[in-house]
C-alpha positions as CSV (number, residue, x, y, z in Angstrom):
1,X,0.0,0.0,0.0
2,X,1.4,3.3,-1.1
3,X,-0.1,6.4,0.5
4,X,-0.9,9.3,-1.8
5,X,-0.2,11.9,0.8
6,X,2.6,10.1,2.6
7,X,4.3,7.9,0.0
8,X,7.5,7.5,2.1
9,X,5.6,6.0,5.1
10,X,5.2,2.2,5.3
11,X,1.6,1.4,5.9
12,X,2.1,-2.4,6.2
13,X,4.9,-4.0,8.3
14,X,6.1,-6.0,5.2
15,X,6.8,-2.8,3.2
16,X,10.4,-1.7,2.9
17,X,11.1,1.9,1.7
18,X,14.5,3.1,0.5
19,X,15.6,6.4,-0.8
20,X,12.2,8.0,-0.8
21,X,11.9,11.8,-1.1
22,X,8.8,13.1,0.5
23,X,8.8,16.3,-1.5
24,X,9.0,14.6,-4.9
25,X,7.2,11.3,-4.4
26,X,3.6,12.5,-4.2
27,X,1.3,10.5,-6.4
28,X,-0.4,12.7,-9.0
29,X,-2.7,11.6,-11.8
30,X,-0.3,12.9,-14.5
31,X,2.8,11.3,-13.0
32,X,3.4,7.6,-13.9
33,X,4.4,5.0,-11.3
34,X,7.1,2.6,-12.3
35,X,7.0,-0.9,-10.9
36,X,9.8,-3.4,-11.2
37,X,9.5,-7.1,-10.4
38,X,12.7,-9.1,-9.8
39,X,13.0,-12.9,-9.5
40,X,15.8,-15.5,-9.0
41,X,14.5,-17.7,-11.8
42,X,12.0,-17.5,-14.6
43,X,8.5,-17.2,-13.1
44,X,4.9,-16.4,-13.8
45,X,3.1,-13.8,-11.7
46,X,0.2,-11.5,-11.7
47,X,0.3,-7.8,-10.7
48,X,-2.8,-5.9,-9.6
49,X,-2.9,-2.2,-8.9
50,X,-6.1,-0.7,-7.4
51,X,-6.9,2.7,-6.0
52,X,-8.1,2.8,-2.4
53,X,-11.9,2.8,-2.1
54,X,-12.4,1.0,-5.4
55,X,-12.9,-2.7,-5.9
56,X,-9.8,-4.8,-6.0
57,X,-10.1,-8.0,-8.1
58,X,-9.0,-11.2,-6.3
59,X,-6.9,-13.6,-8.3
60,X,-7.5,-17.2,-7.5
61,X,-4.6,-18.8,-5.7
62,X,-2.9,-15.6,-4.7
63,X,-2.9,-13.7,-1.4
64,X,-3.1,-10.0,-1.2
65,X,-2.4,-7.7,1.7
66,X,-4.8,-4.8,2.1
67,X,-6.2,-2.3,4.5
68,X,-9.5,-0.6,5.1
69,X,-10.4,3.0,4.5
70,X,-13.2,5.2,5.7
71,X,-16.5,4.4,3.9
72,X,-20.2,4.6,4.4
73,X,-23.0,2.1,4.7
74,X,-25.8,3.5,2.6
75,X,-29.4,2.5,2.0
76,X,-29.3,4.0,-1.5
77,X,-26.4,4.7,-3.8
78,X,-25.9,6.5,-7.1
79,X,-26.0,3.8,-9.9
80,X,-23.1,5.5,-11.7
81,X,-20.7,6.7,-9.1
82,X,-21.7,4.4,-6.2
83,X,-21.8,7.1,-3.6
84,X,-24.6,7.6,-1.2
85,X,-27.4,9.6,-2.9
86,X,-27.8,12.0,0.0
87,X,-27.0,12.4,3.7
88,X,-30.4,10.8,4.6
89,X,-29.3,7.5,3.0
90,X,-26.1,7.3,5.1
91,X,-26.6,4.7,7.9
92,X,-23.2,4.6,9.5
93,X,-19.5,5.4,8.9
94,X,-17.3,2.4,8.8
95,X,-13.8,1.2,7.9
96,X,-14.2,-1.0,4.7
97,X,-12.4,-2.4,1.7
98,X,-14.1,-3.8,-1.4
99,X,-13.1,-6.7,-3.6
100,X,-14.5,-8.7,-6.6
101,X,-14.1,-12.3,-7.7
102,X,-15.1,-13.4,-11.2
103,X,-16.3,-17.0,-11.7
104,X,-16.5,-18.3,-15.3
105,X,-18.6,-21.1,-16.8
106,X,-16.9,-24.4,-17.2
107,X,-17.6,-27.5,-19.2
108,X,-16.8,-29.9,-16.3
109,X,-18.7,-30.7,-13.1
110,X,-20.8,-28.0,-11.7
111,X,-18.9,-28.1,-8.4
112,X,-15.7,-26.9,-10.1
113,X,-17.0,-23.4,-9.6
114,X,-16.8,-23.6,-5.8
115,X,-14.1,-21.4,-4.3
116,X,-13.0,-20.2,-0.9
117,X,-12.3,-16.7,0.5
118,X,-9.8,-16.5,3.4
119,X,-9.3,-13.3,5.4
120,X,-6.5,-13.1,8.1
121,X,-6.4,-9.8,10.1
122,X,-3.2,-8.4,11.5
123,X,-4.0,-8.1,15.2
124,X,-1.4,-6.0,17.0
125,X,-2.4,-5.1,20.5
126,X,0.8,-3.2,21.0
127,X,-0.7,-0.5,18.8
128,X,-4.0,-0.5,20.6
129,X,-5.6,-2.6,23.3
130,X,-8.6,-3.1,21.1
131,X,-7.1,-2.7,17.6
132,X,-9.4,-3.1,14.6
133,X,-9.2,-6.8,13.6
134,X,-8.7,-8.1,17.1
135,X,-11.2,-10.2,19.0
136,X,-12.7,-7.2,20.8
137,X,-13.1,-5.2,17.6
138,X,-13.5,-7.8,14.8
139,X,-13.7,-7.5,11.1
140,X,-16.6,-8.9,9.1
141,X,-16.9,-10.4,5.6
142,X,-20.0,-9.6,3.5
143,X,-20.7,-11.3,0.2
144,X,-23.1,-10.4,-2.6
145,X,-23.3,-12.2,-6.0
146,X,-25.0,-11.6,-9.4
147,X,-24.6,-12.6,-13.1
148,X,-22.7,-9.9,-15.0
149,X,-25.8,-8.9,-17.0
150,X,-28.1,-8.5,-13.9
151,X,-25.8,-6.7,-11.4
152,X,-27.1,-3.4,-10.1
153,X,-25.7,-0.7,-7.8
154,X,-27.2,-2.5,-4.8
155,X,-24.8,-5.4,-5.4
156,X,-21.6,-3.4,-5.7
157,X,-21.2,-2.5,-2.1
158,X,-22.2,-5.3,0.3
159,X,-22.9,-4.3,3.9
160,X,-24.6,-5.6,7.1
161,X,-27.9,-4.2,5.9
162,X,-30.6,-6.7,5.0
163,X,-30.8,-7.2,1.2
164,X,-27.2,-6.0,0.8
165,X,-25.5,-9.4,1.4
166,X,-26.3,-13.1,0.9
167,X,-23.6,-14.3,3.3
168,X,-21.5,-12.9,6.1
169,X,-18.8,-14.1,8.4
170,X,-17.1,-12.7,11.5
171,X,-13.3,-12.9,11.1
172,X,-11.3,-14.7,13.8
173,X,-8.4,-12.6,15.1
174,X,-6.1,-15.6,15.8
175,X,-5.9,-17.5,12.6
176,X,-8.3,-15.8,10.2
177,X,-11.4,-17.3,8.8
178,X,-12.4,-19.0,5.6
179,X,-15.7,-19.0,3.8
180,X,-16.5,-21.8,1.4
181,X,-18.7,-20.5,-1.4
182,X,-20.9,-23.4,-2.6
183,X,-22.2,-22.4,-6.0
184,X,-25.0,-25.1,-5.7
185,X,-26.5,-22.9,-3.0
186,X,-29.4,-21.0,-4.7
187,X,-28.3,-17.8,-2.8
188,X,-25.1,-17.7,-4.9
189,X,-24.7,-17.1,-8.6
190,X,-23.6,-20.2,-10.6
191,X,-22.0,-19.4,-14.0
192,X,-22.8,-22.9,-15.3
193,X,-26.5,-22.3,-14.4
194,X,-26.9,-18.8,-15.7
195,X,-24.7,-19.3,-18.8
196,X,-22.4,-16.3,-18.2
197,X,-19.8,-15.2,-15.8
198,X,-20.8,-14.3,-12.2
199,X,-19.3,-11.5,-10.2
200,X,-18.9,-11.9,-6.5
201,X,-18.7,-8.6,-4.6
202,X,-17.0,-8.7,-1.2
203,X,-16.6,-6.2,1.6
204,X,-14.2,-6.5,4.6
205,X,-15.7,-4.1,7.0
206,X,-16.0,-3.1,10.6
207,X,-19.4,-2.6,12.4
208,X,-19.6,1.0,13.3
209,X,-17.0,3.8,13.1
210,X,-13.4,3.2,13.8
211,X,-10.6,5.8,13.5
212,X,-7.7,3.5,12.7
213,X,-7.7,1.4,9.6
214,X,-7.4,-2.4,9.7
215,X,-4.7,-4.4,7.8
216,X,-5.3,-7.9,6.7
217,X,-4.5,-10.6,4.1
218,X,-7.2,-11.9,1.7
219,X,-7.0,-14.7,-0.8
220,X,-9.4,-16.7,-3.0
221,X,-8.8,-20.1,-4.4
222,X,-10.7,-22.6,-6.6
223,X,-10.4,-26.3,-6.0
224,X,-7.3,-27.8,-7.6
225,X,-5.3,-24.7,-7.5
226,X,-2.2,-24.3,-5.4
227,X,-2.6,-21.9,-2.5
228,X,0.7,-20.1,-1.8
229,X,1.2,-19.6,2.0
230,X,3.8,-16.7,2.3
231,X,6.6,-16.4,4.8
232,X,4.7,-14.1,7.1
233,X,6.7,-12.5,9.8
234,X,6.9,-14.8,12.8
235,X,5.3,-13.8,16.1
236,X,7.5,-13.7,19.1
237,X,6.5,-17.2,20.1
238,X,7.3,-18.7,16.7
239,X,3.9,-18.7,15.1
240,X,4.2,-18.2,11.3
241,X,0.6,-18.6,10.1
242,X,-2.5,-20.7,10.1
243,X,-4.4,-21.7,7.1
244,X,-8.1,-22.6,7.7
245,X,-9.8,-24.3,4.7
246,X,-12.3,-27.0,3.8
247,X,-12.5,-29.8,1.3
248,X,-15.7,-31.2,-0.2
249,X,-15.6,-32.7,-3.6
250,X,-11.9,-32.4,-4.5
251,X,-8.5,-32.1,-3.0
252,X,-6.5,-28.9,-2.3
253,X,-2.9,-28.0,-2.7
254,X,-0.7,-25.6,-0.8
255,X,2.8,-24.2,-1.2
256,X,4.4,-23.4,2.2
257,X,7.5,-21.3,2.7
258,X,10.2,-23.2,4.5
259,X,12.8,-20.5,5.1
260,X,14.3,-20.6,8.6
261,X,17.0,-19.0,10.8
262,X,20.1,-21.1,10.8
263,X,21.5,-19.3,13.7
264,X,19.1,-20.9,16.1
265,X,18.8,-24.2,14.2
266,X,15.2,-23.3,13.3
267,X,12.8,-25.8,11.8
268,X,9.2,-25.6,10.7
269,X,6.6,-27.6,12.5
270,X,3.4,-28.3,10.5
271,X,0.3,-29.6,12.4
272,X,-3.2,-30.6,11.4
273,X,-6.1,-29.3,13.4
274,X,-9.4,-30.9,12.5
275,X,-12.4,-28.7,12.8
276,X,-15.0,-31.1,11.4
277,X,-15.0,-34.2,9.3
278,X,-11.8,-36.1,8.6
279,X,-8.8,-35.0,6.5
280,X,-5.3,-36.2,5.6
281,X,-2.2,-34.2,4.6
282,X,0.4,-35.5,2.1
283,X,3.7,-33.5,1.9
284,X,6.6,-33.3,-0.5
285,X,9.6,-30.9,-0.6
286,X,11.1,-29.4,-3.8
287,X,14.3,-31.3,-3.1
288,X,13.4,-34.1,-5.5
289,X,11.8,-36.2,-2.6
290,X,8.9,-36.8,-4.9
291,X,9.0,-37.5,-8.7
292,X,6.8,-34.5,-9.2
293,X,6.5,-31.2,-7.5
294,X,3.0,-31.8,-6.1
295,X,2.4,-34.8,-3.8
296,X,-0.2,-37.4,-4.4
297,X,-1.9,-40.1,-2.2
298,X,0.6,-42.6,-3.6
299,X,3.7,-40.6,-3.6
300,X,4.7,-38.4,-0.6
301,X,7.5,-38.0,1.9
302,X,5.4,-37.0,5.0
303,X,1.9,-38.0,6.0
304,X,-0.4,-36.6,8.7
305,X,-3.9,-37.7,9.8
306,X,-5.8,-37.5,13.0
307,X,-4.5,-40.8,14.2
308,X,-1.2,-41.4,12.3
309,X,2.0,-39.6,11.4
310,X,4.5,-41.0,8.8
311,X,7.9,-40.1,7.5
312,X,8.4,-42.0,4.3
313,X,7.3,-45.5,5.1
314,X,7.8,-45.3,8.9
315,X,4.5,-44.5,10.6
316,X,3.6,-43.9,14.3
317,X,0.2,-43.7,15.9
318,X,-0.8,-40.4,17.3
319,X,-0.9,-40.8,21.1
320,X,-2.5,-37.8,22.7
321,X,-0.6,-36.2,25.6
322,X,-3.4,-35.3,28.0
323,X,-1.1,-32.9,30.0
324,X,-1.0,-30.5,27.0
325,X,-3.1,-29.5,24.0
326,X,-1.3,-31.4,21.1
327,X,-2.1,-31.9,17.5
328,X,-0.8,-34.4,15.0
329,X,2.4,-32.8,13.6
330,X,5.6,-33.1,11.5
331,X,8.8,-31.2,11.9
332,X,10.2,-30.1,8.6
333,X,13.8,-29.0,8.0
334,X,14.1,-25.4,6.8
335,X,15.5,-25.0,3.3
336,X,15.8,-22.4,0.5
337,X,12.9,-24.1,-1.3
338,X,9.3,-24.7,-0.2
339,X,7.1,-27.6,0.8
340,X,4.0,-28.7,-1.1
341,X,1.0,-30.1,0.7
342,X,-2.0,-32.0,-0.5
343,X,-5.1,-31.9,1.7
344,X,-7.6,-34.7,1.1
345,X,-10.7,-36.0,2.7
346,X,-13.9,-34.2,3.6
347,X,-14.3,-31.5,6.3
348,X,-12.9,-28.3,7.6
349,X,-9.4,-28.1,9.0
350,X,-6.5,-25.7,9.9
351,X,-2.9,-26.2,8.9
352,X,-0.8,-24.5,11.6
353,X,2.8,-23.6,10.9
354,X,5.2,-22.8,13.7
355,X,9.0,-22.3,14.0
356,X,11.0,-24.4,16.4
357,X,14.4,-23.7,17.9
358,X,16.6,-26.7,18.5
359,X,13.6,-28.9,18.0
360,X,11.6,-27.1,20.7
361,X,8.7,-24.7,20.4
362,X,9.4,-21.1,21.4
363,X,5.9,-20.6,22.6
364,X,4.6,-20.9,26.2
365,X,2.1,-23.6,26.8
366,X,-0.6,-24.7,29.3
367,X,-0.3,-28.0,31.0
368,X,-1.7,-30.0,34.0
369,X,0.7,-31.7,36.3
370,X,-1.4,-34.6,37.5
371,X,-1.4,-38.4,37.4
372,X,-4.1,-38.8,34.8
373,X,-4.6,-42.5,35.6
374,X,-5.8,-41.8,39.1
375,X,-6.9,-38.2,39.3
376,X,-9.9,-36.9,37.2
377,X,-9.0,-33.4,36.1
378,X,-12.6,-32.5,35.3
379,X,-15.8,-34.0,36.6
380,X,-19.4,-33.3,37.4
381,X,-19.9,-32.8,41.2
382,X,-23.7,-32.8,41.3
383,X,-26.7,-32.8,39.1
384,X,-29.9,-31.3,40.7
385,X,-32.9,-31.1,38.5
386,X,-32.0,-28.9,35.5
387,X,-28.7,-27.7,37.0
388,X,-25.2,-29.1,37.4
389,X,-22.1,-28.2,39.3
390,X,-18.7,-28.8,37.6
391,X,-15.2,-28.8,38.9
392,X,-11.8,-29.0,37.2
393,X,-8.1,-28.6,37.9
394,X,-6.7,-25.3,36.6
395,X,-3.8,-25.6,34.1
396,X,-0.4,-24.0,34.8
397,X,1.3,-21.7,32.3
398,X,4.9,-22.6,31.4
399,X,7.4,-20.4,29.5
400,X,10.4,-21.8,27.7
401,X,13.7,-21.7,29.7
402,X,11.7,-20.9,32.9
403,X,11.4,-23.8,35.3
404,X,8.6,-22.4,37.5
405,X,5.1,-22.6,36.1
406,X,2.3,-20.4,37.5
407,X,-1.4,-20.1,37.6
408,X,-2.9,-17.2,35.6
409,X,-5.5,-15.0,37.3
410,X,-6.6,-13.7,33.9
411,X,-7.2,-17.2,32.5
412,X,-10.5,-17.6,30.6
413,X,-12.6,-20.7,30.7
414,X,-15.0,-21.4,27.8
415,X,-17.7,-23.9,28.8
416,X,-19.8,-25.6,26.1
417,X,-22.9,-27.6,27.0
418,X,-24.3,-29.5,24.1
419,X,-27.1,-32.2,24.1
420,X,-25.6,-35.6,23.3
421,X,-28.3,-36.5,20.7
422,X,-27.3,-33.5,18.4
423,X,-25.6,-34.8,15.3
424,X,-23.4,-33.2,12.6
425,X,-21.5,-31.1,15.1
426,X,-17.8,-30.0,14.7
427,X,-15.0,-31.6,16.7
428,X,-15.4,-30.9,20.4
429,X,-11.7,-31.5,21.1
430,X,-10.0,-28.9,18.9
431,X,-9.9,-25.1,19.1
432,X,-11.2,-24.5,15.5
433,X,-14.0,-27.1,16.1
434,X,-15.2,-25.2,19.2
435,X,-14.8,-21.9,17.4
436,X,-16.9,-23.3,14.6
437,X,-19.5,-24.4,17.2
438,X,-19.8,-20.9,18.4
439,X,-20.9,-19.8,15.0
440,X,-23.6,-22.4,14.6
441,X,-26.6,-20.4,15.9
442,X,-29.0,-23.1,14.7
443,X,-27.9,-25.6,17.4
444,X,-29.3,-25.7,20.9
445,X,-26.3,-25.4,23.1
446,X,-25.1,-23.2,25.9
447,X,-21.8,-21.3,26.0
448,X,-20.3,-19.2,28.8
449,X,-16.9,-17.6,29.5
450,X,-15.7,-17.2,33.1
451,X,-12.4,-16.3,34.8
452,X,-11.1,-17.1,38.3
453,X,-12.3,-14.7,41.1
454,X,-11.4,-14.3,44.7
455,X,-9.5,-17.3,46.1
456,X,-9.8,-19.1,42.8
457,X,-7.0,-17.0,41.3
458,X,-4.4,-19.0,43.3
459,X,-6.4,-22.2,43.7
460,X,-5.8,-25.5,42.2
461,X,-9.4,-26.1,41.2
462,X,-12.3,-24.2,39.7
463,X,-16.0,-24.8,40.4
464,X,-19.0,-23.5,38.3
465,X,-22.7,-24.2,38.3
466,X,-24.6,-24.3,35.0
467,X,-28.4,-24.1,34.9
468,X,-31.5,-23.8,32.6
469,X,-30.8,-27.2,31.1
470,X,-33.6,-29.4,29.6
471,X,-35.0,-32.0,31.9
472,X,-34.2,-35.7,31.3
473,X,-31.5,-34.8,28.8
474,X,-28.0,-36.2,28.4
475,X,-25.3,-33.5,27.7
476,X,-21.6,-33.3,26.7
477,X,-19.7,-30.6,28.6
478,X,-16.4,-29.3,27.2
479,X,-14.2,-26.9,29.0
480,X,-11.5,-24.9,27.1
481,X,-8.9,-22.9,29.0
482,X,-7.4,-19.9,27.2
483,X,-4.5,-17.7,28.2
484,X,-4.7,-15.0,25.5
485,X,-2.2,-12.3,24.5
486,X,-3.0,-10.1,27.5
487,X,-2.8,-13.0,29.9
488,X,0.6,-14.0,28.5
489,X,1.8,-10.4,28.5
490,X,1.0,-10.1,32.3
491,X,2.8,-13.3,33.0
492,X,5.8,-12.2,30.8
493,X,6.2,-9.1,32.9
494,X,6.3,-11.2,36.0
495,X,8.6,-13.8,34.6
496,X,10.6,-11.5,32.4
497,X,9.9,-13.6,29.4
498,X,11.2,-11.7,26.4
499,X,9.2,-13.5,23.7
500,X,5.9,-12.0,24.8
501,X,7.3,-8.6,25.6
502,X,8.2,-7.8,22.0
503,X,7.3,-4.2,21.1
504,X,5.9,-5.0,17.7
505,X,4.1,-8.3,18.2
506,X,2.3,-10.3,20.9
507,X,2.2,-14.0,21.7
508,X,-0.6,-16.0,20.3
509,X,-3.3,-17.4,22.6
510,X,-2.5,-20.7,24.3
511,X,-5.2,-23.3,25.0
512,X,-5.9,-26.4,26.9
513,X,-9.0,-28.5,26.1
514,X,-10.4,-30.9,28.7
515,X,-11.9,-34.2,27.7
516,X,-15.7,-34.0,27.3
517,X,-17.7,-35.1,30.3
518,X,-21.2,-36.4,30.3
519,X,-24.2,-35.6,32.6
520,X,-27.9,-36.3,32.6
521,X,-30.5,-34.0,34.0
522,X,-33.4,-35.1,36.2
523,X,-37.1,-34.8,35.5
524,X,-37.7,-31.6,37.6
525,X,-35.9,-28.9,39.5
526,X,-36.5,-30.7,42.9
527,X,-35.1,-34.1,42.0
528,X,-31.5,-34.9,42.5
529,X,-29.0,-37.1,40.6
530,X,-25.6,-36.6,42.2
531,X,-22.4,-38.0,40.9
532,X,-20.8,-38.8,44.3
533,X,-22.1,-41.2,46.9
534,X,-21.2,-38.9,49.7
535,X,-23.3,-36.2,48.3
536,X,-26.1,-38.7,47.8
537,X,-26.0,-39.7,51.5
538,X,-25.9,-36.1,52.7
539,X,-28.8,-35.1,50.6
540,X,-30.8,-38.1,51.8
541,X,-30.2,-37.2,55.4
542,X,-31.2,-33.6,54.8
543,X,-34.4,-34.8,53.0
544,X,-35.4,-37.1,55.9
545,X,-34.7,-34.4,58.5
546,X,-36.6,-31.9,56.6
547,X,-39.6,-34.2,56.2
548,X,-39.7,-34.9,59.9
549,X,-39.8,-31.2,60.7
550,X,-42.6,-30.6,58.2
551,X,-44.7,-33.4,59.7
552,X,-44.2,-32.0,63.2
553,X,-45.2,-28.5,62.1
554,X,-48.3,-29.9,60.4
555,X,-49.3,-31.8,63.6
556,X,-48.9,-28.8,65.8
557,X,-51.0,-26.7,63.4
558,X,-53.7,-29.4,63.5
559,X,-53.7,-29.6,67.3
560,X,-54.0,-25.8,67.5
561,X,-57.0,-25.8,65.1
562,X,-58.6,-28.5,67.1
563,X,-58.3,-26.7,70.4
564,X,-59.6,-23.5,68.8
565,X,-62.6,-25.4,67.3
566,X,-63.5,-27.0,70.7
567,X,-63.4,-23.5,72.3
568,X,-65.7,-22.1,69.7
569,X,-68.0,-25.1,69.9
570,X,-68.4,-24.7,73.7
571,X,-69.0,-21.0,73.2
572,X,-71.7,-21.6,70.6
573,X,-73.6,-23.9,73.0
574,X,-74.2,-21.0,75.4
575,X,-76.9,-18.3,74.6
576,X,-75.4,-15.1,73.3
577,X,-76.8,-11.6,73.0
578,X,-75.7,-9.1,70.4
579,X,-74.8,-5.8,71.9
580,X,-72.8,-3.4,69.8
581,X,-69.8,-1.6,71.3
582,X,-69.6,-4.2,74.1
583,X,-66.6,-6.4,74.3
584,X,-68.5,-9.6,75.3
585,X,-72.0,-10.8,74.4
586,X,-73.3,-11.3,77.9
587,X,-74.2,-8.1,79.7
588,X,-74.6,-9.9,83.0
589,X,-70.9,-10.8,83.4
590,X,-69.7,-8.1,85.7
591,X,-66.1,-9.2,85.6
592,X,-65.9,-8.2,81.9
593,X,-65.3,-4.7,80.6
594,X,-68.2,-2.8,79.0
595,X,-67.3,0.1,76.8
596,X,-68.9,3.4,77.9
597,X,-71.6,4.7,75.8
598,X,-70.8,7.6,73.6
599,X,-73.0,10.4,75.0
600,X,-73.5,12.0,71.6
601,X,-74.1,9.1,69.4
602,X,-75.5,6.5,71.8
603,X,-75.4,2.8,71.4
604,X,-77.9,0.1,70.4
605,X,-78.5,-3.3,72.0
606,X,-80.3,-6.1,70.1
607,X,-81.9,-9.1,71.6
608,X,-83.5,-12.0,69.8
609,X,-87.2,-12.1,70.6
610,X,-87.3,-15.9,70.6
611,X,-84.5,-16.0,73.2
612,X,-86.1,-13.5,75.4
613,X,-89.4,-15.3,75.3
614,X,-87.9,-18.6,76.3
615,X,-87.5,-18.8,80.1
616,X,-85.3,-21.9,80.0
617,X,-82.7,-20.1,77.8
618,X,-81.8,-17.7,80.7
619,X,-82.3,-20.1,83.6
620,X,-78.6,-20.3,84.2
621,X,-78.2,-16.5,84.5
622,X,-79.2,-14.8,87.7
623,X,-80.8,-11.4,87.0
624,X,-79.6,-8.4,89.1
625,X,-81.2,-8.4,92.5
626,X,-82.2,-4.7,92.4
627,X,-84.6,-5.6,89.6
628,X,-87.8,-7.4,90.5
629,X,-88.0,-10.9,88.9
630,X,-90.8,-11.2,86.4
631,X,-92.3,-14.3,84.8
632,X,-92.8,-12.3,81.7
633,X,-89.6,-12.5,79.5
634,X,-90.2,-9.0,78.1
635,X,-90.4,-7.4,81.5
636,X,-87.4,-9.3,82.7
637,X,-85.4,-8.1,79.8
638,X,-86.4,-4.5,80.4
639,X,-85.3,-4.7,84.1
640,X,-82.0,-6.3,83.1
641,X,-81.3,-3.6,80.4
642,X,-82.1,-0.8,82.8
643,X,-79.7,-2.1,85.4
644,X,-77.0,-2.6,82.7
645,X,-77.6,0.9,81.3
646,X,-77.1,2.5,84.7
647,X,-73.7,0.9,85.0
648,X,-72.7,1.9,81.5
649,X,-73.6,5.6,82.0
650,X,-72.7,5.8,85.6
651,X,-76.2,6.6,86.9
652,X,-76.9,6.1,90.6
653,X,-78.9,3.1,91.7
654,X,-82.5,3.5,92.5
655,X,-82.9,1.4,95.6
656,X,-86.4,2.7,96.5
657,X,-88.1,1.3,93.5
658,X,-88.2,-2.1,91.9
659,X,-90.2,-0.9,88.9
660,X,-88.3,-1.0,85.7
661,X,-90.1,2.1,84.4
662,X,-88.8,4.1,87.3
663,X,-85.3,2.9,86.5
664,X,-85.7,4.1,83.0
665,X,-87.1,7.5,84.2
666,X,-84.0,8.0,86.4
667,X,-81.7,7.1,83.6
668,X,-83.4,9.7,81.4
669,X,-82.8,12.4,83.9
670,X,-79.0,12.0,83.9
671,X,-76.7,14.3,81.9
672,X,-74.7,11.5,80.4
673,X,-77.1,9.7,78.1
674,X,-80.6,8.7,77.7
675,X,-82.2,5.3,78.1
676,X,-85.4,4.8,76.3
677,X,-87.5,1.9,77.5
678,X,-88.4,-0.5,74.8
679,X,-91.9,-1.5,74.2
680,X,-93.1,-5.0,74.0
681,X,-92.6,-6.3,70.4
682,X,-95.4,-7.6,68.2
683,X,-95.5,-11.3,67.5
684,X,-94.1,-10.7,64.0
685,X,-91.1,-8.7,65.2
686,X,-87.8,-10.5,65.3
687,X,-85.8,-8.2,67.6
688,X,-86.2,-5.8,70.4
689,X,-84.2,-2.6,69.9
690,X,-83.0,-0.6,72.8
691,X,-81.1,2.7,72.2
692,X,-78.6,3.9,74.7
C-alpha cells in the first residue's frame, strides 16, 4: 500500500522503503508510477494495482495484503458513481475495503465453480488494546453475487444491511477465517447455471465507526489450484501462520514457505487441526523427494492424519498427551525451497505452521501436572434437577527456559454444554472445532466464559454451576482454558519472558481442552441425581430431617386448630346476645369490661325475641337483685337492660323502686345519656331494639 499523501511512510509492516523523497514522491494523476518485479528464476506472476476505495479484483490462488479506509453504509447509492445519494441515506460510517471475484462457466462438473475466501487480520495489541481486527473489535466479511448482466448498484457495495448481502462471516483474530462458497446454493450465482460469468462482490468491514484502519490478508482459491502460503513475519513465540480451509468434492494444494533462521537451528513444525470431518495431509519438498512437485496419495514424503504420522514408510500412531493440547504434527527442516501439501478427505481443517528452535517450540504452553490415571482433572460434582455443578483442575502456564510454572488469574474458561443427541457437530476436542460451534446459531447449546475470582486465582481447582438445562436430557460438557495475549503479557512481565514482551508483536493465545464429560439432568428442579455417593447420603439425610420437621409442624397446626374449634364449639352452645360496642356478648358478666356509651351518638342493644321469650334459655343466669323478677320474659329483659344501662352511663342506683319504668325514668334524667324503654314487640317482630 502506497499512501498518496505520505508515500514514504510504510503502511504495512512488510513494506520496505528506501531512498524516498517526501517532496518529490507525491502520487499525482499525471505522474506515472514505475514498478519493477525481480526474481531468481523465470517465473509467472500477476500484478494488480487498485486505487483505495475502489474494488480490488482477487486472483484465485494468490494472497493480497490490504487495509480498510473510511467508507459509508448507505441505504441507497448512485447507480453510476456508487456514492450515497444524500445524507439521509447514510446509515453509518465504517472502515471498509471492497473486492471482486469473477467466476466463469466451465464445461466440467458444476462443483468446479466452488471457491474459498480467506481473510486473516493483522491483530497487533501493542498499537491499541482493542485494535481493529482483534477479538474485541473484529472484522466482518459480507458477500453479494450476481450474473454480469443483472448486477445493479445495490450489489456493488455489500454491507450488514438486510438485502445487501447473501452471506456474512465474523473474522477470527487468531488464525483468520475461511468462507466456502458453494455455488450449488441458490443464494449464490452459478455461472454454469446462468450461462455467463458471475461477479462476487466482497466487503471486509467493521461494524460502526473506527478511527484507525485495519490491515489484513485476503485470498481466493478454486479447487485444484495451489494456494501459496507466504513467509509471514513470525510472532515472538514462533507462530508463522495458520491456514483454515475446507474440502468437499476435490483435494486442495498448498505451497508453504520453508525459510528458517540457521543461527538458532530453526525448523518448521506443521500440524493438522481438524475442525470437522476427517482430512489427511500428504507432503513433499522441492528437493526431489517426490518425482513431481506436487504430492499425491501414492507418492509423498510426509503424511499426517488425525491418528497417524508418517515419515516416508515409517509411521507412528498419534498418542494424545493429555497434559497438554497437542495436534498431529511433523517437523520439517528449513530450506531455501518450499514444501507442497495435498489436503484430502472431507471436512474443515486448519494447517498450523510454527517455527522451532533446537527442536523445541518457542511458545509458552498450558499443562496440567497430575497423574491422569488416578486423578480426574474435570468432573461433574452434582446434578440437581436442571442444574449441574462442575469442577476442574486449573492448568499451569509454562514459559520456555523458565522452570517455574504459575497459575494465571486472567485465564479464561470457555464452557460448552451440548445435548448428546445432536448430530453433525464439529470436533469438540479442537480449538477450531469449538470456534466453529460458536458460529452455529441453529444448534441448541449453551456457551459461557468465566475467569477465576477471589481465592480461585491461586487455587488448584475451579467450580462452576450451570443451569437452565432441559429435563431428562444427556449432555456433553467441554471446558476450554485460554491464556490470551493479554494473559501472556502479564505473566511475561512477572517472569521477564522476552518472547511475549516484543514491542511489535504479541504472543498467540495458548489453550488447553479438557476431555468432554457427560451428565444427565433429572425430571424436575427438585429431584437430585448426584455424581458422588457422599453427596447422595448427605442429601438423603437432609431430606429425611426436613420431612420430619414438616410433619411435626403440620401436627402442631392441626392440634391448634382442634383446640380452637373446641373452644368455639363450647361458646356456641351458650346463649349469646348481640350488643354493639360491648366487648363480650353477655351483659350480665360483671367481671368483663363494658365500653362506655358515647354520650353523643349513643349505642344500640339487640336481643332476639325468641331467646327473650324462652324462660329456659336464661335459667342459668341470675338477673340483678335490684330488679324485681318477672315471669314475663319481656319485663325481665327491660329490668336487666335498665340495670346494665345505669352501670354503663354511671347513673346512681334507685334502691327505692323495683319498677323498671322508674329505673328508666331515672336514667333519662342524667346528663350522660338517655335510656329509652323499649316496648313489647309484636309477634311478627324479630328483635327488640333498645337505644342507649
